[in-house]
All heavy atoms as TSV, in Angstrom:
chain	resi	resn	atom	element	x	y	z
A	1	MET	N	N	0.844	-1.179	0.000
A	1	MET	CA	C	0.000	0.000	0.000
A	1	MET	C	C	0.887	1.239	0.000
A	1	MET	O	O	1.892	1.290	0.695
A	1	MET	CB	C	-0.887	0.025	1.249
A	1	MET	CG	C	-1.916	-1.074	1.301
A	1	MET	SD	S	-2.851	-1.092	2.851
A	1	MET	CE	C	-3.890	0.313	2.624
A	2	ASN	N	N	0.459	2.226	-0.754
A	2	ASN	CA	C	1.213	3.474	-0.725
A	2	ASN	C	C	0.705	4.352	0.427
A	2	ASN	O	O	-0.255	4.015	1.113
A	2	ASN	CB	C	1.145	4.195	-2.075
A	2	ASN	CG	C	-0.257	4.617	-2.447
A	2	ASN	OD1	O	-1.056	5.021	-1.600
A	2	ASN	ND2	N	-0.581	4.540	-3.725
A	3	LEU	N	N	1.350	5.479	0.627
A	3	LEU	CA	C	1.023	6.354	1.758
A	3	LEU	C	C	-0.424	6.824	1.719
A	3	LEU	O	O	-1.125	6.782	2.733
A	3	LEU	CB	C	1.979	7.548	1.785
A	3	LEU	CG	C	1.742	8.585	2.867
A	3	LEU	CD1	C	1.817	7.952	4.245
A	3	LEU	CD2	C	2.735	9.724	2.742
A	4	ALA	N	N	-0.909	7.231	0.558
A	4	ALA	CA	C	-2.291	7.722	0.446
A	4	ALA	C	C	-3.290	6.615	0.808
A	4	ALA	O	O	-4.289	6.875	1.487
A	4	ALA	CB	C	-2.557	8.246	-0.955
A	5	GLU	N	N	-3.017	5.390	0.383
A	5	GLU	CA	C	-3.916	4.273	0.693
A	5	GLU	C	C	-3.917	3.962	2.183
A	5	GLU	O	O	-4.969	3.686	2.771
A	5	GLU	CB	C	-3.507	3.037	-0.105
A	5	GLU	CG	C	-3.727	3.176	-1.596
A	5	GLU	CD	C	-3.058	2.087	-2.405
A	5	GLU	OE1	O	-2.033	1.524	-1.949
A	5	GLU	OE2	O	-3.571	1.782	-3.501
A	6	LYS	N	N	-2.749	4.024	2.809
A	6	LYS	CA	C	-2.664	3.782	4.252
A	6	LYS	C	C	-3.447	4.845	5.026
A	6	LYS	O	O	-4.188	4.535	5.960
A	6	LYS	CB	C	-1.207	3.780	4.705
A	6	LYS	CG	C	-0.436	2.590	4.217
A	6	LYS	CD	C	1.020	2.708	4.610
A	6	LYS	CE	C	1.820	1.563	4.025
A	6	LYS	NZ	N	3.219	1.611	4.410
A	7	LEU	N	N	-3.283	6.096	4.633
A	7	LEU	CA	C	-3.997	7.174	5.322
A	7	LEU	C	C	-5.504	7.031	5.150
A	7	LEU	O	O	-6.266	7.239	6.097
A	7	LEU	CB	C	-3.525	8.534	4.810
A	7	LEU	CG	C	-2.075	8.899	5.117
A	7	LEU	CD1	C	-1.710	10.215	4.455
A	7	LEU	CD2	C	-1.836	8.957	6.602
A	8	GLU	N	N	-5.927	6.679	3.953
A	8	GLU	CA	C	-7.359	6.507	3.704
A	8	GLU	C	C	-7.925	5.359	4.546
A	8	GLU	O	O	-8.992	5.484	5.150
A	8	GLU	CB	C	-7.611	6.238	2.230
A	8	GLU	CG	C	-9.081	6.076	1.889
A	8	GLU	CD	C	-9.325	5.813	0.410
A	8	GLU	OE1	O	-8.396	5.918	-0.394
A	8	GLU	OE2	O	-10.481	5.490	0.084
A	9	MET	N	N	-7.208	4.239	4.597
A	9	MET	CA	C	-7.672	3.095	5.375
A	9	MET	C	C	-7.776	3.453	6.858
A	9	MET	O	O	-8.764	3.142	7.519
A	9	MET	CB	C	-6.722	1.916	5.208
A	9	MET	CG	C	-7.154	0.697	6.004
A	9	MET	SD	S	-6.011	-0.681	5.912
A	9	MET	CE	C	-4.580	0.001	6.711
A	10	GLU	N	N	-6.778	4.125	7.387
A	10	GLU	CA	C	-6.790	4.466	8.804
A	10	GLU	C	C	-7.858	5.513	9.125
A	10	GLU	O	O	-8.478	5.475	10.182
A	10	GLU	CB	C	-5.400	4.907	9.235
A	10	GLU	CG	C	-4.467	3.711	9.234
A	10	GLU	CD	C	-3.013	4.043	9.195
A	10	GLU	OE1	O	-2.642	5.152	8.775
A	10	GLU	OE2	O	-2.223	3.164	9.587
A	11	TYR	N	N	-8.087	6.412	8.213
A	11	TYR	CA	C	-9.166	7.388	8.391
A	11	TYR	C	C	-10.518	6.672	8.457
A	11	TYR	O	O	-11.353	6.970	9.309
A	11	TYR	CB	C	-9.134	8.404	7.247
A	11	TYR	CG	C	-10.257	9.415	7.306
A	11	TYR	CD1	C	-10.257	10.410	8.271
A	11	TYR	CD2	C	-11.313	9.360	6.409
A	11	TYR	CE1	C	-11.284	11.335	8.339
A	11	TYR	CE2	C	-12.341	10.278	6.470
A	11	TYR	CZ	C	-12.326	11.263	7.437
A	11	TYR	OH	O	-13.350	12.166	7.495
A	12	GLU	N	N	-10.728	5.708	7.574
A	12	GLU	CA	C	-11.979	4.950	7.562
A	12	GLU	C	C	-12.112	4.090	8.821
A	12	GLU	O	O	-13.206	3.966	9.378
A	12	GLU	CB	C	-12.083	4.084	6.303
A	12	GLU	CG	C	-12.209	4.885	5.018
A	12	GLU	CD	C	-13.443	5.768	4.960
A	12	GLU	OE1	O	-14.499	5.384	5.501
A	12	GLU	OE2	O	-13.364	6.853	4.355
A	13	LEU	N	N	-11.015	3.502	9.285
A	13	LEU	CA	C	-11.055	2.729	10.536
A	13	LEU	C	C	-11.461	3.622	11.700
A	13	LEU	O	O	-12.243	3.223	12.567
A	13	LEU	CB	C	-9.695	2.085	10.809
A	13	LEU	CG	C	-9.296	0.922	9.923
A	13	LEU	CD1	C	-7.839	0.541	10.163
A	13	LEU	CD2	C	-10.210	-0.271	10.144
A	14	ASP	N	N	-10.935	4.828	11.727
A	14	ASP	CA	C	-11.289	5.787	12.773
A	14	ASP	C	C	-12.774	6.118	12.718
A	14	ASP	O	O	-13.455	6.150	13.741
A	14	ASP	CB	C	-10.441	7.050	12.626
A	14	ASP	CG	C	-10.659	8.044	13.750
A	14	ASP	OD1	O	-10.559	7.644	14.919
A	14	ASP	OD2	O	-10.919	9.218	13.447
A	15	LYS	N	N	-13.299	6.330	11.513
A	15	LYS	CA	C	-14.729	6.633	11.360
A	15	LYS	C	C	-15.604	5.460	11.801
A	15	LYS	O	O	-16.705	5.661	12.310
A	15	LYS	CB	C	-15.056	6.983	9.907
A	15	LYS	CG	C	-14.623	8.379	9.525
A	15	LYS	CD	C	-14.985	8.840	8.135
A	15	LYS	CE	C	-15.810	7.960	7.275
A	15	LYS	NZ	N	-16.007	8.470	5.909
A	16	LEU	N	N	-15.104	4.226	11.630
A	16	LEU	CA	C	-15.862	3.039	12.042
A	16	LEU	C	C	-15.851	2.835	13.553
A	16	LEU	O	O	-16.586	2.009	14.073
A	16	LEU	CB	C	-15.291	1.792	11.367
A	16	LEU	CG	C	-15.589	1.632	9.893
A	16	LEU	CD1	C	-14.772	0.486	9.307
A	16	LEU	CD2	C	-17.080	1.381	9.684
A	17	GLY	N	N	-14.999	3.548	14.246
A	17	GLY	CA	C	-14.967	3.441	15.701
A	17	GLY	C	C	-13.876	2.537	16.244
A	17	GLY	O	O	-13.899	2.177	17.421
A	18	VAL	N	N	-12.918	2.149	15.405
A	18	VAL	CA	C	-11.796	1.350	15.886
A	18	VAL	C	C	-11.055	2.169	16.937
A	18	VAL	O	O	-10.776	3.341	16.728
A	18	VAL	CB	C	-10.860	0.965	14.711
A	18	VAL	CG1	C	-9.586	0.322	15.207
A	18	VAL	CG2	C	-11.590	0.057	13.747
A	19	ASP	N	N	-10.761	1.549	18.098
A	19	ASP	CA	C	-10.158	2.335	19.177
A	19	ASP	C	C	-8.635	2.411	19.110
A	19	ASP	O	O	-8.043	3.385	19.557
A	19	ASP	CB	C	-10.611	1.835	20.540
A	19	ASP	CG	C	-10.305	0.374	20.779
A	19	ASP	OD1	O	-10.033	-0.338	19.807
A	19	ASP	OD2	O	-10.354	-0.051	21.938
A	20	ILE	N	N	-7.977	1.407	18.539
A	20	ILE	CA	C	-6.520	1.424	18.420
A	20	ILE	C	C	-6.131	0.986	17.017
A	20	ILE	O	O	-6.584	-0.041	16.530
A	20	ILE	CB	C	-5.850	0.490	19.447
A	20	ILE	CG1	C	-6.180	0.932	20.868
A	20	ILE	CG2	C	-4.335	0.453	19.240
A	20	ILE	CD1	C	-5.692	-0.020	21.938
A	21	ILE	N	N	-5.277	1.769	16.381
A	21	ILE	CA	C	-4.719	1.422	15.077
A	21	ILE	C	C	-3.251	1.114	15.308
A	21	ILE	O	O	-2.495	1.951	15.777
A	21	ILE	CB	C	-4.877	2.574	14.065
A	21	ILE	CG1	C	-6.356	2.880	13.838
A	21	ILE	CG2	C	-4.175	2.231	12.756
A	21	ILE	CD1	C	-6.618	4.125	13.014
A	22	GLU	N	N	-2.863	-0.131	15.004
A	22	GLU	CA	C	-1.494	-0.568	15.254
A	22	GLU	C	C	-0.704	-0.616	13.953
A	22	GLU	O	O	-1.196	-1.077	12.931
A	22	GLU	CB	C	-1.501	-1.947	15.900
A	22	GLU	CG	C	-0.140	-2.426	16.288
A	22	GLU	CD	C	-0.181	-3.765	16.982
A	22	GLU	OE1	O	-1.001	-3.936	17.901
A	22	GLU	OE2	O	0.607	-4.641	16.592
A	23	ARG	N	N	0.508	-0.151	14.012
A	23	ARG	CA	C	1.425	-0.168	12.884
A	23	ARG	C	C	2.563	-1.120	13.188
A	23	ARG	O	O	2.853	-1.419	14.334
A	23	ARG	CB	C	2.016	1.219	12.632
A	23	ARG	CG	C	1.088	2.157	11.970
A	23	ARG	CD	C	0.643	1.536	10.655
A	23	ARG	NE	N	0.128	2.532	9.767
A	23	ARG	CZ	C	0.742	2.921	8.667
A	23	ARG	NH1	N	1.866	2.413	8.313
A	23	ARG	NH2	N	0.177	3.828	7.904
A	24	CYS	N	N	3.275	-1.525	12.146
A	24	CYS	CA	C	4.439	-2.392	12.328
A	24	CYS	C	C	5.587	-1.582	12.916
A	24	CYS	O	O	5.377	-0.533	13.499
A	24	CYS	CB	C	4.819	-3.038	11.006
A	24	CYS	SG	S	5.379	-1.828	9.787
A	25	PHE	N	N	6.798	-2.032	12.745
A	25	PHE	CA	C	7.968	-1.326	13.241
A	25	PHE	C	C	8.204	-0.082	12.398
A	25	PHE	O	O	8.940	-0.105	11.410
A	25	PHE	CB	C	9.207	-2.235	13.184
A	25	PHE	CG	C	9.130	-3.403	14.109
A	25	PHE	CD1	C	8.733	-4.644	13.645
A	25	PHE	CD2	C	9.456	-3.256	15.449
A	25	PHE	CE1	C	8.665	-5.727	14.502
A	25	PHE	CE2	C	9.391	-4.336	16.306
A	25	PHE	CZ	C	8.992	-5.570	15.838
A	26	THR	N	N	7.579	0.994	12.772
A	26	THR	CA	C	7.639	2.200	11.937
A	26	THR	C	C	9.033	2.791	11.826
A	26	THR	O	O	9.332	3.471	10.863
A	26	THR	CB	C	6.688	3.285	12.464
A	26	THR	OG1	O	7.011	3.562	13.826
A	26	THR	CG2	C	5.254	2.835	12.355
A	27	ILE	N	N	9.883	2.522	12.789
A	27	ILE	CA	C	11.240	3.065	12.725
A	27	ILE	C	C	12.055	2.394	11.628
A	27	ILE	O	O	13.026	2.943	11.131
A	27	ILE	CB	C	11.946	2.967	14.098
A	27	ILE	CG1	C	13.151	3.894	14.171
A	27	ILE	CG2	C	12.320	1.538	14.420
A	27	ILE	CD1	C	12.815	5.347	14.136
A	28	CYS	N	N	11.639	1.198	11.203
A	28	CYS	CA	C	12.383	0.449	10.181
A	28	CYS	C	C	12.063	0.914	8.764
A	28	CYS	O	O	12.854	0.693	7.857
A	28	CYS	CB	C	12.064	-1.040	10.292
A	28	CYS	SG	S	12.653	-1.770	11.823
A	29	TYR	N	N	10.917	1.498	8.571
A	29	TYR	CA	C	10.481	1.867	7.230
A	29	TYR	C	C	10.095	3.337	7.199
A	29	TYR	O	O	9.166	3.753	7.886
A	29	TYR	CB	C	9.296	1.011	6.797
A	29	TYR	CG	C	9.558	-0.466	6.922
A	29	TYR	CD1	C	9.058	-1.190	7.991
A	29	TYR	CD2	C	10.323	-1.121	5.969
A	29	TYR	CE1	C	9.317	-2.552	8.116
A	29	TYR	CE2	C	10.582	-2.480	6.083
A	29	TYR	CZ	C	10.081	-3.186	7.157
A	29	TYR	OH	O	10.337	-4.519	7.282
A	30	GLU	N	N	10.806	4.099	6.418
A	30	GLU	CA	C	10.558	5.545	6.381
A	30	GLU	C	C	9.124	5.864	5.962
A	30	GLU	O	O	8.502	6.775	6.517
A	30	GLU	CB	C	11.539	6.228	5.436
A	30	GLU	CG	C	11.453	7.733	5.497
A	30	GLU	CD	C	12.521	8.412	4.671
A	30	GLU	OE1	O	13.507	7.766	4.297
A	30	GLU	OE2	O	12.352	9.601	4.413
A	31	ASP	N	N	8.580	5.119	4.993
A	31	ASP	CA	C	7.195	5.356	4.568
A	31	ASP	C	C	6.217	5.155	5.717
A	31	ASP	O	O	5.283	5.928	5.886
A	31	ASP	CB	C	6.812	4.441	3.402
A	31	ASP	CG	C	7.459	4.860	2.100
A	31	ASP	OD1	O	7.983	5.991	2.027
A	31	ASP	OD2	O	7.437	4.053	1.154
A	32	ASP	N	N	6.419	4.096	6.515
A	32	ASP	CA	C	5.526	3.852	7.649
A	32	ASP	C	C	5.693	4.902	8.730
A	32	ASP	O	O	4.733	5.305	9.376
A	32	ASP	CB	C	5.748	2.455	8.231
A	32	ASP	CG	C	5.117	1.373	7.390
A	32	ASP	OD1	O	4.121	1.671	6.707
A	32	ASP	OD2	O	5.605	0.233	7.414
A	33	PHE	N	N	6.921	5.357	8.940
A	33	PHE	CA	C	7.156	6.416	9.918
A	33	PHE	C	C	6.404	7.679	9.513
A	33	PHE	O	O	5.716	8.305	10.321
A	33	PHE	CB	C	8.655	6.696	10.037
A	33	PHE	CG	C	8.979	7.757	11.049
A	33	PHE	CD1	C	9.055	7.447	12.392
A	33	PHE	CD2	C	9.196	9.063	10.653
A	33	PHE	CE1	C	9.348	8.423	13.336
A	33	PHE	CE2	C	9.490	10.055	11.582
A	33	PHE	CZ	C	9.568	9.725	12.921
A	34	ASN	N	N	6.510	8.033	8.234
A	34	ASN	CA	C	5.807	9.220	7.736
A	34	ASN	C	C	4.307	9.037	7.785
A	34	ASN	O	O	3.563	9.969	8.104
A	34	ASN	CB	C	6.251	9.547	6.311
A	34	ASN	CG	C	7.692	9.991	6.258
A	34	ASN	OD1	O	8.228	10.513	7.224
A	34	ASN	ND2	N	8.330	9.764	5.131
A	35	ALA	N	N	3.828	7.834	7.495
A	35	ALA	CA	C	2.394	7.574	7.493
A	35	ALA	C	C	1.806	7.715	8.893
A	35	ALA	O	O	0.747	8.313	9.069
A	35	ALA	CB	C	2.099	6.184	6.932
A	36	ILE	N	N	2.478	7.179	9.901
A	36	ILE	CA	C	1.925	7.272	11.258
A	36	ILE	C	C	1.959	8.723	11.745
A	36	ILE	O	O	1.077	9.162	12.474
A	36	ILE	CB	C	2.625	6.312	12.239
A	36	ILE	CG1	C	1.696	6.012	13.412
A	36	ILE	CG2	C	3.943	6.839	12.708
A	36	ILE	CD1	C	2.095	4.856	14.259
A	37	ARG	N	N	2.950	9.478	11.313
A	37	ARG	CA	C	2.987	10.909	11.657
A	37	ARG	C	C	1.807	11.633	11.020
A	37	ARG	O	O	1.104	12.402	11.672
A	37	ARG	CB	C	4.304	11.519	11.175
A	37	ARG	CG	C	4.428	13.004	11.491
A	37	ARG	CD	C	5.493	13.675	10.674
A	37	ARG	NE	N	5.149	13.543	9.263
A	37	ARG	CZ	C	6.042	13.414	8.289
A	37	ARG	NH1	N	7.318	13.383	8.560
A	37	ARG	NH2	N	5.658	13.315	7.033
A	38	ASP	N	N	1.548	11.339	9.756
A	38	ASP	CA	C	0.472	12.009	9.032
A	38	ASP	C	C	-0.911	11.554	9.489
A	38	ASP	O	O	-1.830	12.358	9.569
A	38	ASP	CB	C	0.622	11.792	7.527
A	38	ASP	CG	C	1.863	12.476	6.971
A	38	ASP	OD1	O	2.426	13.352	7.664
A	38	ASP	OD2	O	2.275	12.129	5.854
A	39	VAL	N	N	-1.064	10.269	9.798
A	39	VAL	CA	C	-2.374	9.778	10.227
A	39	VAL	C	C	-2.745	10.372	11.586
A	39	VAL	O	O	-3.909	10.603	11.873
A	39	VAL	CB	C	-2.442	8.239	10.230
A	39	VAL	CG1	C	-1.752	7.641	11.436
A	39	VAL	CG2	C	-3.888	7.769	10.180
A	40	GLY	N	N	-1.752	10.670	12.391
A	40	GLY	CA	C	-2.019	11.309	13.674
A	40	GLY	C	C	-2.669	12.675	13.532
A	40	GLY	O	O	-3.337	13.160	14.437
A	41	LYS	N	N	-2.498	13.272	12.373
A	41	LYS	CA	C	-3.077	14.584	12.118
A	41	LYS	C	C	-4.529	14.510	11.644
A	41	LYS	O	O	-5.251	15.498	11.736
A	41	LYS	CB	C	-2.251	15.331	11.063
A	41	LYS	CG	C	-0.831	15.615	11.498
A	41	LYS	CD	C	-0.029	16.231	10.371
A	41	LYS	CE	C	1.421	16.412	10.755
A	41	LYS	NZ	N	2.223	16.910	9.642
A	42	ILE	N	N	-4.948	13.335	11.115
A	42	ILE	CA	C	-6.290	13.267	10.528
A	42	ILE	C	C	-7.294	12.451	11.330
A	42	ILE	O	O	-8.480	12.655	11.186
A	42	ILE	CB	C	-6.250	12.739	9.076
A	42	ILE	CG1	C	-5.719	11.321	9.015
A	42	ILE	CG2	C	-5.464	13.659	8.178
A	42	ILE	CD1	C	-5.887	10.655	7.667
A	43	ILE	N	N	-6.817	11.527	12.180
A	43	ILE	CA	C	-7.788	10.751	12.958
A	43	ILE	C	C	-8.224	11.552	14.172
A	43	ILE	O	O	-7.496	12.415	14.656
A	43	ILE	CB	C	-7.242	9.372	13.368
A	43	ILE	CG1	C	-6.014	9.512	14.266
A	43	ILE	CG2	C	-6.945	8.508	12.153
A	43	ILE	CD1	C	-5.578	8.212	14.879
A	44	GLN	N	N	-9.418	11.246	14.661
A	44	GLN	CA	C	-9.945	12.019	15.772
A	44	GLN	C	C	-10.201	11.206	17.027
A	44	GLN	O	O	-10.198	11.748	18.121
A	44	GLN	CB	C	-11.236	12.701	15.331
A	44	GLN	CG	C	-10.987	13.645	14.190
A	44	GLN	CD	C	-12.144	14.568	13.949
A	44	GLN	OE1	O	-13.101	14.596	14.708
A	44	GLN	NE2	N	-12.066	15.338	12.885
A	45	ASN	N	N	-10.429	9.895	16.891
A	45	ASN	CA	C	-10.803	9.094	18.051
A	45	ASN	C	C	-9.823	7.969	18.379
A	45	ASN	O	O	-9.577	7.695	19.540
A	45	ASN	CB	C	-12.195	8.492	17.834
A	45	ASN	CG	C	-13.226	9.575	17.618
A	45	ASN	OD1	O	-13.371	10.470	18.432
A	45	ASN	ND2	N	-13.925	9.522	16.498
A	46	ALA	N	N	-9.303	7.322	17.377
A	46	ALA	CA	C	-8.441	6.161	17.595
A	46	ALA	C	C	-7.089	6.574	18.166
A	46	ALA	O	O	-6.614	7.674	17.939
A	46	ALA	CB	C	-8.234	5.410	16.279
A	47	LYS	N	N	-6.496	5.665	18.913
A	47	LYS	CA	C	-5.130	5.831	19.401
A	47	LYS	C	C	-4.206	5.117	18.432
A	47	LYS	O	O	-4.567	4.112	17.835
A	47	LYS	CB	C	-4.967	5.210	20.787
A	47	LYS	CG	C	-5.926	5.744	21.823
A	47	LYS	CD	C	-5.534	7.126	22.244
A	47	LYS	CE	C	-6.420	7.572	23.391
A	47	LYS	NZ	N	-7.001	8.841	23.222
A	48	LEU	N	N	-3.002	5.623	18.274
A	48	LEU	CA	C	-2.017	5.002	17.404
A	48	LEU	C	C	-1.025	4.211	18.235
A	48	LEU	O	O	-0.575	4.672	19.276
A	48	LEU	CB	C	-1.267	6.061	16.607
A	48	LEU	CG	C	-2.091	6.865	15.629
A	48	LEU	CD1	C	-1.232	7.963	15.014
A	48	LEU	CD2	C	-2.666	5.978	14.556
A	49	ALA	N	N	-0.679	3.028	17.756
A	49	ALA	CA	C	0.321	2.197	18.422
A	49	ALA	C	C	1.309	1.706	17.381
A	49	ALA	O	O	0.941	1.435	16.244
A	49	ALA	CB	C	-0.349	1.017	19.105
A	50	SER	N	N	2.557	1.598	17.780
A	50	SER	CA	C	3.591	1.097	16.884
A	50	SER	C	C	4.441	0.103	17.657
A	50	SER	O	O	4.716	0.293	18.851
A	50	SER	CB	C	4.464	2.249	16.389
A	50	SER	OG	O	5.506	1.759	15.587
A	51	LEU	N	N	4.845	-0.954	16.999
A	51	LEU	CA	C	5.714	-1.935	17.636
A	51	LEU	C	C	7.106	-1.342	17.797
A	51	LEU	O	O	7.529	-0.497	17.021
A	51	LEU	CB	C	5.781	-3.198	16.786
A	51	LEU	CG	C	4.436	-3.901	16.549
A	51	LEU	CD1	C	4.643	-5.081	15.605
A	51	LEU	CD2	C	3.821	-4.360	17.847
A	52	ALA	N	N	7.801	-1.790	18.818
A	52	ALA	CA	C	9.160	-1.314	19.069
A	52	ALA	C	C	10.012	-2.481	19.549
A	52	ALA	O	O	9.497	-3.474	20.055
A	52	ALA	CB	C	9.148	-0.207	20.121
A	53	ARG	N	N	11.310	-2.344	19.389
A	53	ARG	CA	C	12.245	-3.359	19.859
A	53	ARG	C	C	12.990	-2.820	21.071
A	53	ARG	O	O	13.329	-1.652	21.137
A	53	ARG	CB	C	13.261	-3.688	18.773
A	53	ARG	CG	C	12.641	-4.299	17.573
A	53	ARG	CD	C	13.727	-4.634	16.571
A	53	ARG	NE	N	13.089	-4.952	15.310
A	53	ARG	CZ	C	13.604	-4.718	14.138
A	53	ARG	NH1	N	14.775	-4.156	14.046
A	53	ARG	NH2	N	12.968	-5.030	13.047
A	54	TYR	N	N	13.254	-3.701	21.992
A	54	TYR	CA	C	14.049	-3.350	23.159
A	54	TYR	C	C	15.498	-3.695	22.870
A	54	TYR	O	O	15.816	-4.796	22.440
A	54	TYR	CB	C	13.546	-4.109	24.388
A	54	TYR	CG	C	14.389	-3.891	25.616
A	54	TYR	CD1	C	14.333	-2.671	26.289
A	54	TYR	CD2	C	15.237	-4.874	26.085
A	54	TYR	CE1	C	15.104	-2.453	27.418
A	54	TYR	CE2	C	16.005	-4.664	27.210
A	54	TYR	CZ	C	15.939	-3.449	27.870
A	54	TYR	OH	O	16.697	-3.233	28.972
A	55	ASN	N	N	16.387	-2.752	23.069
A	55	ASN	CA	C	17.810	-2.968	22.847
A	55	ASN	C	C	18.492	-2.963	24.206
A	55	ASN	O	O	18.740	-1.907	24.784
A	55	ASN	CB	C	18.377	-1.884	21.941
A	55	ASN	CG	C	19.814	-2.129	21.582
A	55	ASN	OD1	O	20.528	-2.841	22.268
A	55	ASN	ND2	N	20.242	-1.527	20.486
A	56	LYS	N	N	18.788	-4.145	24.720
A	56	LYS	CA	C	19.346	-4.283	26.063
A	56	LYS	C	C	20.664	-3.505	26.222
A	56	LYS	O	O	20.881	-2.858	27.232
A	56	LYS	CB	C	19.567	-5.762	26.356
A	56	LYS	CG	C	19.737	-6.086	27.799
A	56	LYS	CD	C	19.858	-7.604	27.947
A	56	LYS	CE	C	19.203	-8.035	29.224
A	56	LYS	NZ	N	19.284	-9.481	29.426
A	57	LYS	N	N	21.516	-3.546	25.221
A	57	LYS	CA	C	22.809	-2.865	25.297
A	57	LYS	C	C	22.647	-1.347	25.416
A	57	LYS	O	O	23.394	-0.688	26.091
A	57	LYS	CB	C	23.651	-3.190	24.075
A	57	LYS	CG	C	24.098	-4.609	24.013
A	57	LYS	CD	C	24.884	-4.860	22.737
A	57	LYS	CE	C	25.194	-6.330	22.583
A	57	LYS	NZ	N	25.888	-6.602	21.319
A	58	ARG	N	N	21.658	-0.820	24.757
A	58	ARG	CA	C	21.463	0.628	24.749
A	58	ARG	C	C	21.032	1.172	26.104
A	58	ARG	O	O	21.304	2.311	26.448
A	58	ARG	CB	C	20.420	0.974	23.696
A	58	ARG	CG	C	20.217	2.444	23.520
A	58	ARG	CD	C	19.295	2.712	22.394
A	58	ARG	NE	N	19.122	4.147	22.256
A	58	ARG	CZ	C	18.386	4.712	21.359
A	58	ARG	NH1	N	17.753	3.987	20.480
A	58	ARG	NH2	N	18.269	6.013	21.304
A	59	TYR	N	N	20.329	0.372	26.893
A	59	TYR	CA	C	19.768	0.859	28.150
A	59	TYR	C	C	20.505	0.352	29.367
A	59	TYR	O	O	19.962	0.288	30.451
A	59	TYR	CB	C	18.276	0.486	28.216
A	59	TYR	CG	C	17.496	1.196	27.146
A	59	TYR	CD1	C	17.101	0.543	25.981
A	59	TYR	CD2	C	17.192	2.538	27.276
A	59	TYR	CE1	C	16.400	1.210	24.995
A	59	TYR	CE2	C	16.494	3.212	26.293
A	59	TYR	CZ	C	16.108	2.537	25.161
A	59	TYR	OH	O	15.413	3.206	24.173
A	60	ARG	N	N	21.744	0.007	29.240
A	60	ARG	CA	C	22.541	-0.424	30.403
A	60	ARG	C	C	23.362	0.707	30.929
A	60	ARG	O	O	23.695	1.642	30.365
A	60	ARG	CB	C	23.443	-1.574	30.017
A	60	ARG	CG	C	22.641	-2.841	29.918
A	60	ARG	CD	C	23.558	-3.992	29.799
A	60	ARG	NE	N	22.713	-5.163	30.027
A	60	ARG	CZ	C	23.188	-6.334	30.227
A	60	ARG	NH1	N	24.481	-6.540	30.233
A	60	ARG	NH2	N	22.413	-7.350	30.437
């Protein structure tokens, strides 16, 4: 899916009353990172969630 299609789908999910919209590892894909940033501007009710990885070495 391209960015416009992702935004349209998430907008429609928000209108349907979906409470949480989950994305994959948005930090891994620039398109997904941009999409979640942009969808945050257009949805009104749903919460956005994105998967993340824990890096043990980084937090020691």
